[in-house]
C-alpha positions as CSV (number, residue, x, y, z in Angstrom):
1,M,-18.3,4.0,-14.5
2,N,-18.1,7.0,-16.8
3,F,-14.4,7.5,-16.9
4,P,-13.1,10.6,-18.6
5,T,-10.0,8.7,-19.9
6,R,-9.4,5.3,-21.4
7,P,-9.7,2.5,-18.8
8,G,-7.7,-0.6,-18.7
9,V,-4.0,-1.5,-18.7
10,F,-1.5,1.2,-19.6
11,T,2.2,0.4,-20.0
12,A,4.6,3.1,-19.0
13,S,6.9,2.7,-22.0
14,L,10.7,2.7,-22.0
15,T,12.4,5.0,-24.4
16,P,14.9,3.3,-26.7
17,L,18.0,5.5,-27.2
18,N,20.7,5.7,-29.8
19,Q,24.3,5.4,-28.9
20,D,24.6,9.2,-28.8
21,A,21.8,9.2,-26.1
22,S,19.2,10.7,-28.5
23,P,15.8,9.0,-28.6
24,N,15.3,6.5,-31.4
25,L,11.9,7.7,-32.5
26,N,11.2,4.9,-35.0
27,Q,12.1,2.2,-32.5
28,L,9.9,3.8,-29.9
29,V,6.9,3.6,-32.2
30,S,7.8,0.0,-33.0
31,H,8.0,-0.8,-29.3
32,V,4.7,0.9,-28.5
33,N,3.0,-1.1,-31.3
34,W,4.5,-4.2,-29.9
35,L,3.0,-3.4,-26.5
36,F,-0.4,-2.9,-28.0
37,G,0.0,-6.4,-29.6
38,Q,1.0,-7.8,-26.2
39,G,-2.3,-6.7,-24.6
40,S,-1.7,-3.1,-23.5
41,D,-5.0,-1.1,-23.8
42,G,-2.9,2.1,-23.8
43,V,0.7,3.3,-23.5
44,A,2.0,6.2,-21.4
45,I,5.0,7.8,-23.1
46,L,7.5,10.2,-21.4
47,G,6.9,9.0,-17.9
48,S,9.5,8.0,-15.3
49,T,10.2,4.7,-17.0
50,G,10.7,6.7,-20.2
51,E,13.5,8.7,-18.6
52,A,11.5,11.8,-19.5
53,N,13.1,14.1,-16.9
54,S,16.6,13.3,-18.2
55,L,15.7,14.2,-21.8
56,T,15.9,17.7,-23.1
57,F,12.9,19.8,-23.8
58,E,13.5,19.5,-27.6
59,Q,13.8,15.7,-27.3
60,R,10.5,15.5,-25.4
61,L,8.8,17.7,-28.0
62,S,10.1,15.6,-30.8
63,I,8.8,12.4,-29.2
64,I,5.4,14.0,-28.7
65,E,5.2,15.1,-32.3
66,H,6.5,11.9,-33.8
67,T,4.5,9.4,-31.7
68,A,1.3,11.3,-32.1
69,G,1.7,11.2,-35.8
70,E,2.4,7.4,-36.0
71,L,0.3,5.9,-33.3
72,P,-3.4,5.9,-32.4
73,P,-3.8,9.1,-30.3
74,E,-6.7,7.8,-28.3
75,K,-4.5,5.0,-26.9
76,L,-1.7,7.4,-25.8
77,M,-1.0,9.3,-22.6
78,L,1.9,11.7,-22.8
79,G,4.0,12.9,-19.9
80,T,4.1,16.7,-20.0
81,G,5.0,17.6,-16.4
82,S,8.0,19.9,-15.7
83,C,9.4,22.0,-12.9
84,S,9.1,24.8,-15.3
85,M,5.5,25.9,-15.7
86,Q,6.2,27.3,-19.2
87,D,7.7,24.0,-20.3
88,A,4.8,22.1,-19.0
89,I,2.4,24.5,-20.8
90,R,4.4,24.2,-24.1
91,L,4.6,20.4,-23.9
92,T,0.9,20.0,-23.0
93,T,-0.1,22.4,-25.8
94,A,2.1,20.4,-28.2
95,S,0.3,17.2,-27.1
96,V,-3.1,18.8,-27.7
97,Q,-2.1,20.2,-31.1
98,A,-0.9,16.7,-32.1
99,G,-4.3,15.2,-31.2
100,V,-3.3,13.5,-27.9
101,F,-5.6,15.0,-25.2
102,T,-4.7,12.8,-22.3
103,V,-1.5,13.9,-20.4
104,L,0.2,12.7,-17.3
105,V,1.5,15.5,-15.2
106,L,3.9,15.4,-12.2
107,P,3.7,18.3,-9.7
108,P,6.8,20.6,-9.8
109,F,9.3,18.4,-8.0
110,Y,12.3,20.6,-7.2
111,Y,10.7,23.6,-5.5
112,R,8.0,21.2,-4.6
113,P,4.7,22.6,-3.5
114,Q,5.0,23.8,0.1
115,S,1.2,23.7,0.4
116,E,-1.8,22.4,-1.4
117,E,-2.4,26.0,-2.5
118,G,0.9,25.9,-4.4
119,A,-0.1,22.7,-6.2
120,F,-3.5,24.0,-7.0
121,R,-2.0,27.2,-8.5
122,Y,0.4,25.1,-10.7
123,F,-2.3,22.9,-12.1
124,S,-4.8,25.8,-12.4
125,D,-2.3,27.9,-14.4
126,L,-1.5,24.9,-16.6
127,I,-5.2,24.0,-17.4
128,E,-6.3,27.6,-17.8
129,T,-3.4,28.6,-20.1
130,V,-3.8,25.5,-22.4
131,S,-7.5,26.3,-22.4
132,E,-8.7,23.2,-24.2
133,E,-12.0,21.5,-23.0
134,R,-10.9,18.2,-24.5
135,L,-7.8,18.1,-22.3
136,R,-7.6,15.3,-19.8
137,V,-5.1,15.8,-17.0
138,V,-4.0,12.6,-15.1
139,F,-2.2,13.8,-12.0
140,Y,0.9,11.8,-11.3
141,N,1.2,11.0,-7.6
142,F,4.8,9.8,-6.9
143,P,5.7,11.2,-3.5
144,Q,8.9,9.1,-3.2
145,L,10.4,11.2,-6.0
146,T,8.5,14.5,-5.9
147,G,8.1,15.0,-2.1
148,F,4.4,15.8,-2.6
149,S,1.3,13.7,-2.3
150,F,-2.1,14.6,-3.7
151,S,-4.8,14.6,-1.1
152,L,-8.4,13.8,-1.6
153,E,-9.2,17.4,-0.8
154,L,-6.9,18.8,-3.4
155,L,-8.2,16.5,-6.1
156,T,-11.8,17.2,-5.2
157,R,-11.1,20.9,-5.5
158,L,-9.5,20.5,-8.9
159,R,-12.3,18.3,-10.1
160,E,-15.0,20.8,-8.9
161,R,-13.2,23.7,-10.6
162,Y,-12.2,22.0,-13.9
163,G,-14.7,19.1,-14.3
164,Q,-13.5,16.2,-16.6
165,V,-10.3,18.1,-17.5
166,A,-9.1,17.1,-14.0
167,A,-9.6,13.6,-15.2
168,G,-7.7,11.2,-12.9
169,I,-4.6,10.1,-11.1
170,K,-1.8,7.6,-11.5
171,D,-1.0,6.7,-7.9
172,S,2.6,5.4,-7.6
173,S,2.7,6.0,-3.8
174,G,2.2,2.3,-3.1
175,D,-0.5,3.3,-0.6
176,W,-3.4,1.0,-1.3
177,E,-5.7,2.7,1.2
178,N,-5.2,6.0,-0.6
179,M,-5.9,4.5,-4.0
180,K,-9.1,2.9,-2.6
181,L,-10.2,6.1,-1.0
182,L,-9.8,8.1,-4.2
183,A,-11.7,5.5,-6.3
184,R,-14.5,5.4,-3.8
185,E,-14.9,9.1,-3.1
186,I,-14.5,11.0,-6.4
187,P,-17.2,10.0,-8.9
188,D,-16.3,9.2,-12.5
189,F,-12.6,9.9,-11.8
190,S,-10.0,7.7,-13.4
191,V,-7.9,6.1,-10.7
192,Y,-4.9,4.1,-12.0
193,A,-2.8,2.1,-9.7
194,G,0.9,2.6,-10.3
195,T,1.6,-1.1,-10.0
196,E,-0.2,-4.1,-11.5
197,K,0.0,-5.7,-8.1
198,F,-3.1,-3.7,-7.3
199,L,-4.8,-4.1,-10.7
200,L,-7.7,-6.4,-9.7
201,D,-8.1,-4.7,-6.4
202,I,-8.5,-1.2,-8.0
203,L,-10.9,-2.5,-10.6
204,R,-13.1,-4.0,-8.0
205,E,-13.1,-0.7,-6.1
206,G,-14.3,1.2,-9.2
207,G,-10.9,2.3,-10.5
208,A,-9.9,2.6,-14.1
209,G,-6.9,0.2,-14.2
210,C,-3.2,0.6,-13.9
211,I,-0.3,2.4,-15.5
212,T,2.8,0.3,-14.9
213,A,6.5,0.3,-15.8
214,T,6.7,-3.5,-15.7
215,G,3.9,-3.7,-18.3
216,N,6.8,-3.5,-20.8
217,L,7.0,-7.3,-20.1
218,T,3.9,-8.1,-18.1
219,S,1.2,-6.8,-20.6
220,P,0.0,-10.3,-21.5
221,A,-0.6,-11.2,-17.8
222,C,-2.2,-7.8,-17.1
223,S,-4.5,-8.3,-20.0
224,E,-5.6,-11.7,-18.7
225,V,-6.6,-10.1,-15.3
226,Y,-8.5,-7.3,-17.1
227,R,-10.2,-9.7,-19.5
228,A,-11.3,-12.0,-16.6
229,W,-12.6,-9.1,-14.5
230,R,-14.6,-7.7,-17.4
231,S,-16.1,-11.1,-18.1
232,G,-17.2,-11.4,-14.5
233,D,-15.2,-14.5,-13.8
234,S,-14.0,-13.8,-10.3
235,D,-12.1,-17.0,-9.7
236,E,-10.2,-16.7,-13.0
237,A,-9.5,-13.1,-12.2
238,D,-8.0,-14.1,-8.9
239,R,-5.9,-16.8,-10.5
240,A,-4.6,-14.4,-13.1
241,Q,-3.8,-11.8,-10.6
242,Q,-1.8,-14.2,-8.5
243,L,0.4,-14.9,-11.5
244,L,0.6,-11.2,-12.4
245,T,1.7,-10.3,-8.9
246,R,4.5,-12.9,-9.0
247,Q,5.7,-11.4,-12.2
248,R,5.7,-7.9,-10.9
249,L,7.6,-8.9,-7.7
250,A,10.2,-10.7,-9.8
251,L,10.8,-7.7,-12.0
252,Q,10.8,-5.0,-9.3
253,Q,14.0,-6.6,-7.8
254,K,16.0,-4.4,-10.2
255,P,15.7,-0.6,-11.0
256,F,13.0,-0.6,-13.6
257,V,14.8,1.2,-16.4
258,S,18.1,-0.7,-16.0
259,G,16.4,-4.0,-15.5
260,L,13.8,-3.9,-18.2
261,K,16.2,-2.6,-20.8
262,A,18.7,-5.3,-19.9
263,L,16.1,-8.0,-20.4
264,L,15.0,-6.6,-23.7
265,E,18.6,-6.2,-24.9
266,Q,19.5,-9.7,-23.9
267,S,16.4,-11.3,-25.5
268,T,16.4,-9.2,-28.7
269,N,20.2,-8.7,-29.2
270,D,19.3,-5.1,-30.0
271,P,22.2,-2.9,-28.8
272,N,20.0,0.2,-28.4
273,W,18.4,-1.3,-25.3
274,K,21.8,-1.0,-23.6
275,N,21.7,2.7,-23.8
276,L,20.5,4.6,-20.6
277,L,20.7,8.2,-19.5
278,P,22.5,9.0,-16.2
279,P,22.1,8.4,-13.4
280,F,21.0,4.9,-14.6
281,V,23.7,2.3,-15.1
282,P,23.4,-1.0,-17.0
283,L,23.3,-4.3,-15.3
284,T,26.4,-6.5,-15.6
285,P,26.1,-9.3,-18.1
286,E,26.0,-11.7,-15.1
287,D,23.2,-9.9,-13.4
288,A,21.3,-9.6,-16.6
289,S,21.6,-13.3,-17.3
290,A,20.4,-14.2,-13.8
291,F,17.6,-11.7,-14.0
292,S,16.4,-13.2,-17.3
293,K,16.2,-16.6,-15.7
294,E,14.2,-15.2,-12.8
295,A,11.8,-13.5,-15.2
296,T,11.2,-16.6,-17.3
297,A,10.8,-18.7,-14.2
298,V,7.6,-16.8,-13.4
299,G,6.2,-17.1,-16.9
300,I,7.3,-13.9,-18.5
301,Q,7.7,-14.4,-22.3
302,L,10.7,-12.4,-23.3
303,P,10.6,-11.2,-27.0
304,S,13.0,-12.6,-29.6
305,G,12.7,-9.3,-31.5
306,N,10.3,-6.4,-31.6
């Protein structure tokens, strides 16, 4: 497959916060580098797991500028979607100017598109205003939160109009049949499952990989699946996927931001991991301790510091 974006396992990174709720930029860079070392092929910053839509515009802009300057840009995917078209344009332009050309973009999710024409207009205006042939837009399909689902017809229309700029999709709908359809029907289009539960399945259907919140702790197991699939060892890939699925199911018992940050705070003793933006609330110490035991029981190696 000739994917227009980097294939493989992307982790949707958490955003470490200071006590005053501002992003800790240096710790974010350290965390992303740690994720690379754990087996992530790439990292998506400023997605849902990164609490992007609870950050200010200025905070998001500072994250784009800082991380792009400190991390390998070809391994990054930056979340630049916004209900405000002008903010989406400014954030996407900032990403391009910083050298990160792959962006993850939600549809507008308050006055959500009332028709596919509305969604087409939003993305057309974004792509044409940014006007950068190296731009690669990964559409973020998360209908549970946005109230809008990308259809095959809409994606095909965007692809036909904008070529490789309309590069792919992160499908967090949980609808496996839809993911499979997109991977089969749109040639050279990067389809990423929004959960590693479908990692091996989407790879076998010609998809690009996954972009996953729980990759903050499952990157090693994700990497094993991807390595086995690339090597052509089908039996080993199946075994690795079974373990990976158990890990995912264990971690998704708690809200991702609260649960993952609790596990990192408990294992690293770093108080910044306690900090969350509303409406998230931290786990109780008792819940965090029990959750940690459940995670380690399925083979998740919690860090002692990162």
